[in-house]
N, CA, C and O of each residue as an XYZ file, in Angstrom:
476
protein
N       2.485     30.857    -15.557
C       2.288     29.452    -15.825
C       2.728     28.658    -14.605
O       3.860     28.815    -14.149
N       1.863     27.812    -14.071
C       2.208     27.061    -12.872
C       2.888     25.746    -13.247
O       2.733     25.229    -14.353
N       3.646     25.227    -12.285
C       4.366     23.973    -12.512
C       3.397     22.804    -12.472
O       2.428     22.806    -11.712
N       3.672     21.808    -13.299
C       2.886     20.579    -13.227
C       3.339     19.815    -11.991
O       4.437     20.062    -11.494
N       2.518     18.883    -11.475
C       2.933     18.129    -10.290
C       4.276     17.432    -10.479
O       5.071     17.351     -9.543
N       4.534     16.927    -11.691
C       5.796     16.247    -11.931
C       6.975     17.213    -11.794
O       8.048     16.819    -11.338
N       6.779     18.486    -12.191
C       7.847     19.479    -12.076
C       7.981     19.971    -10.646
O       9.064     20.389    -10.237
N       6.914     19.929     -9.890
C       6.913     20.429     -8.523
C       7.720     19.534     -7.589
O       8.377     20.029     -6.673
N       7.677     18.227     -7.810
C       8.307     17.282     -6.902
C       9.648     16.799     -7.446
O       9.807     16.650     -8.657
N      10.624     16.550     -6.549
C      11.903     15.981     -6.998
C      11.684     14.593     -7.602
O      10.785     13.861     -7.187
N      12.508     14.244     -8.577
C      12.331     12.977     -9.280
C      12.461     11.770     -8.351
O      11.751     10.781     -8.535
N      13.352     11.826     -7.355
C      13.491     10.679     -6.457
C      12.260     10.509     -5.564
O      11.899      9.389     -5.204
N      11.625     11.618     -5.213
C      10.391     11.539     -4.422
C       9.259     10.961     -5.266
O       8.495     10.123     -4.786
N       9.147     11.398     -6.508
C       8.138     10.831     -7.417
C       8.359      9.332     -7.616
O       7.407      8.552     -7.592
N       9.610      8.936     -7.809
C       9.926      7.517     -8.015
C       9.608      6.716     -6.751
O       9.079      5.608     -6.840
N       9.922      7.260     -5.594
C       9.623      6.579     -4.336
C       8.129      6.402     -4.136
O       7.683      5.340     -3.703
N       7.351      7.430     -4.446
C       5.897      7.338     -4.298
C       5.323      6.321     -5.275
O       4.440      5.546     -4.908
N       5.813      6.312     -6.516
C       5.325      5.349     -7.508
C       5.661      3.921     -7.073
O       4.820      3.028     -7.177
N       6.881      3.704     -6.590
C       7.245      2.353     -6.128
C       6.402      1.955     -4.919
O       6.022      0.792     -4.782
N       6.111      2.909     -4.048
C       5.257      2.618     -2.891
C       3.881      2.146     -3.358
O       3.341      1.182     -2.816
N       3.314      2.816     -4.357
C       2.025      2.368     -4.918
C       2.144      0.942     -5.457
O       1.268      0.110     -5.219
N       3.216      0.667     -6.175
C       3.408     -0.653     -6.783
C       3.558     -1.740     -5.723
O       2.952     -2.806     -5.834
N       4.363     -1.472     -4.699
C       4.582     -2.458     -3.640
C       3.280     -2.720     -2.890
O       2.964     -3.868     -2.579
N       2.531     -1.671     -2.601
C       1.253     -1.864     -1.898
C       0.279     -2.660     -2.759
O      -0.474     -3.481     -2.234
N       0.280     -2.435     -4.056
C      -0.583     -3.187     -4.955
C      -0.184     -4.660     -4.981
O      -1.045     -5.538     -4.917
N       1.113     -4.934     -5.074
C       1.601     -6.313     -5.054
C       1.240     -7.008     -3.739
O       0.801     -8.158     -3.737
N       1.428     -6.305     -2.630
C       1.118     -6.878     -1.321
C      -0.375     -7.171     -1.196
O      -0.768     -8.228     -0.702
N      -1.189     -6.241     -1.641
C      -2.638     -6.425     -1.586
C      -3.049     -7.649     -2.405
O      -3.841     -8.470     -1.942
N      -2.515     -7.772     -3.612
C      -2.849     -8.912     -4.472
C      -2.389    -10.226     -3.845
O      -3.113    -11.221     -3.889
N      -1.204    -10.235     -3.268
C      -0.690    -11.444     -2.626
C      -1.560    -11.841     -1.440
O      -1.907    -13.013     -1.294
N      -1.913    -10.889     -0.599
C      -2.732    -11.192      0.575
C      -4.122    -11.693      0.192
O      -4.709    -12.503      0.909
N      -4.647    -11.219     -0.931
C      -5.950    -11.705     -1.405
C      -5.874    -13.170     -1.838
O      -6.848    -13.910     -1.699
N      -4.715    -13.591     -2.364
C      -4.548    -14.968     -2.828
C      -4.273    -15.950     -1.695
O      -4.610    -17.129     -1.800
N      -3.668    -15.476     -0.624
C      -3.256    -16.369      0.458
C      -4.436    -16.775      1.341
O      -5.445    -16.073      1.395
N      -4.307    -17.909      2.032
C      -5.334    -18.294      3.004
C      -5.476    -17.213      4.077
O      -4.558    -16.425      4.304
N      -6.638    -17.188      4.733
C      -6.922    -16.136      5.703
C      -6.042    -16.220      6.946
O      -5.818    -15.203      7.601
N      -5.538    -17.409      7.288
C      -4.737    -17.576      8.494
C      -3.295    -17.921      8.140
O      -3.045    -18.775      7.289
N      -2.358    -17.260      8.792
C      -0.952    -17.544      8.562
C      -0.622    -18.962      9.030
O       0.074    -19.706      8.339
N      -1.123    -19.323     10.198
C      -0.920    -20.658     10.761
C      -2.088    -21.554     10.345
O      -3.191    -21.058     10.116
N      -1.860    -22.875     10.244
C      -2.988    -23.770      9.951
C      -4.085    -23.603     11.014
O      -3.795    -23.495     12.205
N      -5.336    -23.584     10.569
C      -6.473    -23.358     11.478
C      -7.659    -24.166     10.986
O      -7.883    -24.288      9.782
N      -8.420    -24.718     11.925
C      -9.574    -25.548     11.577
C     -10.754    -24.761     11.015
O     -11.680    -25.351     10.457
N     -10.733    -23.475     11.150
C     -11.863    -22.659     10.720
C     -12.846    -22.483     11.865
O     -12.694    -23.103     12.918
N     -13.854    -21.639     11.665
C     -14.838    -21.407     12.716
C     -16.087    -20.750     12.154
O     -16.106    -20.231     11.038
N     -17.123    -20.794     12.971
C     -18.375    -20.118     12.674
C     -18.870    -19.504     13.974
O     -18.969    -20.192     14.989
N     -19.177    -18.226     13.948
C     -19.622    -17.529     15.157
C     -20.790    -16.625     14.790
O     -20.627    -15.668     14.033
N     -21.959    -16.927     15.325
C     -23.128    -16.078     15.068
C     -23.676    -15.487     16.360
O     -24.866    -15.186     16.455
N     -22.799    -15.322     17.361
C     -23.235    -14.758     18.641
C     -23.035    -13.252     18.727
O     -23.440    -12.632     19.711
N     -22.429    -12.666     17.735
C     -22.215    -11.220     17.716
C     -23.303    -10.536     16.914
O     -24.342    -11.137     16.642
N     -23.086     -9.323     16.541
C     -24.080     -8.561     15.779
C     -24.158     -9.013     14.329
O     -25.117     -8.695     13.626
N     -23.133     -9.769     13.873
C     -23.196    -10.373     12.552
C     -22.467    -11.713     12.595
O     -21.576    -11.929     13.416
N     -22.854    -12.579     11.720
C     -22.253    -13.905     11.665
C     -20.877    -13.813     10.989
O     -20.713    -13.159      9.959
N     -19.913    -14.478     11.590
C     -18.565    -14.515     11.049
C     -18.188    -15.973     10.830
O     -18.303    -16.798     11.737
N     -17.734    -16.285      9.612
C     -17.318    -17.644      9.295
C     -15.983    -17.609      8.563
O     -15.716    -16.723      7.752
N     -15.168    -18.582      8.870
C     -13.911    -18.758      8.150
C     -13.739    -20.249      7.889
O     -13.930    -21.056      8.799
N     -13.384    -20.628      6.666
C     -13.148    -22.039      6.359
C     -11.807    -22.487      6.954
O     -11.015    -21.662      7.411
N     -11.570    -23.772      6.942
C     -10.270    -24.282      7.385
C      -9.172    -23.651      6.527
O      -9.360    -23.415      5.334
N      -8.032    -23.385      7.151
C      -6.917    -22.753      6.455
C      -5.679    -23.633      6.590
O      -5.330    -24.055      7.692
N      -5.016    -23.907      5.469
C      -3.782    -24.685      5.547
C      -2.602    -23.856      6.078
O      -1.531    -24.401      6.348
N      -2.800    -22.552      6.224
C      -1.708    -21.671      6.635
C      -0.862    -21.268      5.445
O      -1.112    -21.681      4.313
N       0.137    -20.459      5.721
C       1.034    -19.983      4.683
C       2.299    -20.819      4.681
O       2.754    -21.272      5.731
N       2.859    -21.020      3.520
C       4.144    -21.714      3.428
C       5.246    -20.755      3.884
O       5.035    -19.543      3.931
N       6.422    -21.298      4.221
C       7.538    -20.406      4.572
C       7.877    -19.420      3.441
O       8.228    -18.271      3.710
N       7.774    -19.859      2.187
C       8.041    -18.948      1.066
C       7.008    -17.820      1.006
O       7.359    -16.669      0.745
N       5.741    -18.148      1.247
C       4.690    -17.119      1.247
C       4.912    -16.137      2.386
O       4.771    -14.928      2.204
N       5.260    -16.652      3.558
C       5.533    -15.767      4.698
C       6.717    -14.843      4.394
O       6.685    -13.658      4.726
N       7.751    -15.387      3.768
C       8.923    -14.583      3.426
C       8.577    -13.507      2.406
O       9.057    -12.378      2.510
N       7.750    -13.847      1.424
C       7.357    -12.870      0.401
C       6.541    -11.736      1.016
O       6.756    -10.570      0.685
N       5.609    -12.065      1.907
C       4.814    -11.031      2.581
C       5.729    -10.133      3.410
O       5.604     -8.909      3.369
N       6.644    -10.737      4.160
C       7.547     -9.941      4.991
C       8.449     -9.052      4.140
O       8.711     -7.907      4.507
N       8.925     -9.566      3.006
C       9.764     -8.776      2.103
C       8.998     -7.553      1.585
O       9.523     -6.440      1.581
N       7.761     -7.769      1.154
C       6.956     -6.651      0.649
C       6.614     -5.663      1.755
O       6.636     -4.453      1.532
N       6.298     -6.170      2.951
C       5.989     -5.259      4.071
C       7.203     -4.442      4.469
O       7.080     -3.256      4.775
N       8.380     -5.065      4.468
C       9.601     -4.336      4.805
C       9.879     -3.247      3.766
O      10.239     -2.126      4.123
N       9.714     -3.572      2.499
C       9.936     -2.570      1.443
C       8.902     -1.454      1.534
O       9.225     -0.285      1.321
N       7.654     -1.816      1.853
C       6.611     -0.809      2.032
C       6.991      0.161      3.154
O       6.839      1.374      3.007
N       7.482     -0.376      4.270
C       7.901      0.495      5.386
C       9.054      1.410      4.966
O       9.040      2.604      5.265
N      10.057      0.847      4.268
C      11.190      1.661      3.813
C      10.724      2.807      2.923
O      11.152      3.950      3.089
N       9.854      2.493      1.988
C       9.377      3.516      1.059
C       8.496      4.549      1.756
O       8.575      5.737      1.445
N       7.666      4.113      2.687
C       6.812      5.058      3.415
C       7.665      6.043      4.212
O       7.364      7.236      4.259
N       8.725      5.542      4.834
C       9.636      6.426      5.570
C      10.355      7.359      4.601
O      10.464      8.557      4.862
N      10.848      6.819      3.482
C      11.540      7.646      2.496
C      10.651      8.789      2.010
O      11.074      9.945      1.979
N       9.412      8.453      1.631
C       8.500      9.467      1.089
C       8.115     10.478      2.164
O       8.145     11.683      1.914
N       7.760     10.011      3.341
C       7.266     10.937      4.371
C       8.372     11.770      5.016
O       8.095     12.837      5.564
N       9.607     11.307      4.959
C      10.715     12.046      5.572
C      11.639     12.702      4.545
O      12.717     13.181      4.895
N      11.223     12.724      3.295
C      12.051     13.307      2.232
C      12.336     14.779      2.532
O      11.491     15.486      3.082
N      13.527     15.225      2.167
C      13.939     16.614      2.423
C      13.001     17.638      1.777
O      12.943     18.786      2.218
N      12.270     17.235      0.741
C      11.329     18.141      0.077
C      10.325     18.721      1.064
O       9.935     19.882      0.936
N       9.895     17.922      2.058
C       8.837     18.354      2.973
C       9.286     19.473      3.904
O       8.451     20.124      4.532
N      10.598     19.707      4.004
C      11.096     20.804      4.834
C      10.642     22.163      4.296
O      10.518     23.117      5.064
N      10.396     22.264      2.999
C       9.999     23.541      2.392
C       8.485     23.719      2.328
O       8.005     24.747      1.851
N       7.732     22.735      2.800
C       6.272     22.799      2.768
C       5.776     22.767      4.206
O       6.141     21.876      4.974
N       4.937     23.744      4.574
C       4.446     23.768      5.953
C       2.988     24.201      6.005
O       2.419     24.676      5.022
N       2.416     24.026      7.160
C       1.042     24.445      7.394
C       0.040     23.638      6.592
O       0.309     22.497      6.215
N      -1.123     24.235      6.330
C      -2.179     23.537      5.594
C      -1.752     23.104      4.190
O      -2.290     22.138      3.650
N      -0.801     23.803      3.608
C      -0.339     23.442      2.268
C       0.309     22.063      2.257
O       0.318     21.400      1.220
N       0.843     21.626      3.371
C       1.518     20.329      3.422
C       0.546     19.192      3.114
O       0.900     18.249      2.406
N      -0.659     19.273      3.635
C      -1.648     18.219      3.398
C      -2.040     18.195      1.926
O      -2.096     17.125      1.320
N      -2.308     19.346      1.350
C      -2.676     19.418     -0.063
C      -1.533     18.934     -0.960
O      -1.759     18.228     -1.944
N      -0.318     19.318     -0.612
C       0.841     18.917     -1.409
C       1.052     17.408     -1.324
O       1.346     16.763     -2.330
N       0.903     16.846     -0.126
C       1.053     15.397      0.047
C      -0.018     14.658     -0.759
O       0.265     13.632     -1.378
N      -1.225     15.173     -0.751
C      -2.308     14.552     -1.516
C      -1.999     14.605     -3.011
O      -2.224     13.625     -3.721
N      -1.487     15.730     -3.493
C      -1.129     15.833     -4.911
C      -0.068     14.802     -5.279
O      -0.142     14.184     -6.341
N       0.923     14.615     -4.399
C       1.965     13.626     -4.677
C       1.369     12.224     -4.773
O       1.742     11.448     -5.653
N       0.452     11.901     -3.876
C      -0.145     10.561     -3.875
C      -0.895     10.275     -5.172
O      -1.009      9.119     -5.581
N      -1.406     11.316     -5.817
C      -2.228     11.120     -7.017
C      -1.562     11.570     -8.310
O      -2.231     11.658     -9.340
N      -0.267     11.855     -8.288
C       0.442     12.230     -9.508
C       0.327     11.119    -10.541
O       0.126     11.385    -11.726
N       0.453      9.875    -10.092
C       0.408      8.727    -10.989
C      -0.967      8.073    -10.971
O      -1.085      6.850    -11.049
N      -1.993      8.887    -10.870
C      -3.358      8.368    -10.833
C      -3.642      7.585    -12.108
O      -3.322      8.044    -13.205
N      -4.247      6.393    -11.966
C      -4.555      5.613    -13.166
C      -5.557      6.330    -14.061
O      -6.400      7.080    -13.568
N      -5.476      6.111    -15.364
C      -6.422      6.755    -16.268
C      -7.843      6.266    -16.017
O      -8.029      5.165    -15.499
N      -8.852      7.066    -16.376
C     -10.236      6.646    -16.166
C     -10.510      5.296    -16.826
O     -10.089      5.045    -17.956
N     -11.215      4.441    -16.108
C     -11.559      3.143    -16.635
C     -10.526      2.065    -16.330
O     -10.792      0.884    -16.551
N      -9.346      2.448    -15.823
C      -8.320      1.453    -15.487
C      -8.689      0.797    -14.163
O      -9.252      1.433    -13.273
N      -8.368     -0.460    -14.053
C      -8.651     -1.202    -12.826
C      -7.753     -0.706    -11.702
O      -6.578     -0.419    -11.932
N      -8.291     -0.600    -10.487
C      -7.487     -0.189     -9.337
C      -6.460     -1.250     -9.000
O      -5.486     -0.951     -8.309
N      -6.641     -2.488     -9.465
C      -5.690     -3.555     -9.221
C      -4.399     -3.326     -9.985
O      -3.361     -3.876     -9.618
N      -4.444     -2.518    -11.051
C      -3.278     -2.286    -11.880
C      -2.317     -1.300    -11.234
O      -1.141     -1.267    -11.595
N      -2.790     -0.494    -10.285
C      -1.932      0.532     -9.692
C      -1.927      0.461     -8.208
O      -1.253      1.257     -7.554
């Protein structure tokens, strides 16, 4: 009988990977809500390239919005380092490391039909 992915990985590594998914989801949702430019910008239209690019005027981000983005990015970096440098990886080598890392990333895969925004 083989171990389930949850049994294969240490609980702190599983928790770190799950929090990393959550933080990335929160950051993605926040960035989608914010204006396209951090600083106030008049907007532009450029059709001289291979495709037309347009951006409306942007009021920029407030100091609170900038702080929230930086907080989430800092936590994302901490978690990415924690997960990728966890002591568990010392026992996994060669081609198996890629497969094992992929399994960890999808242990908490959302159920079929669930929105990707939820995870």
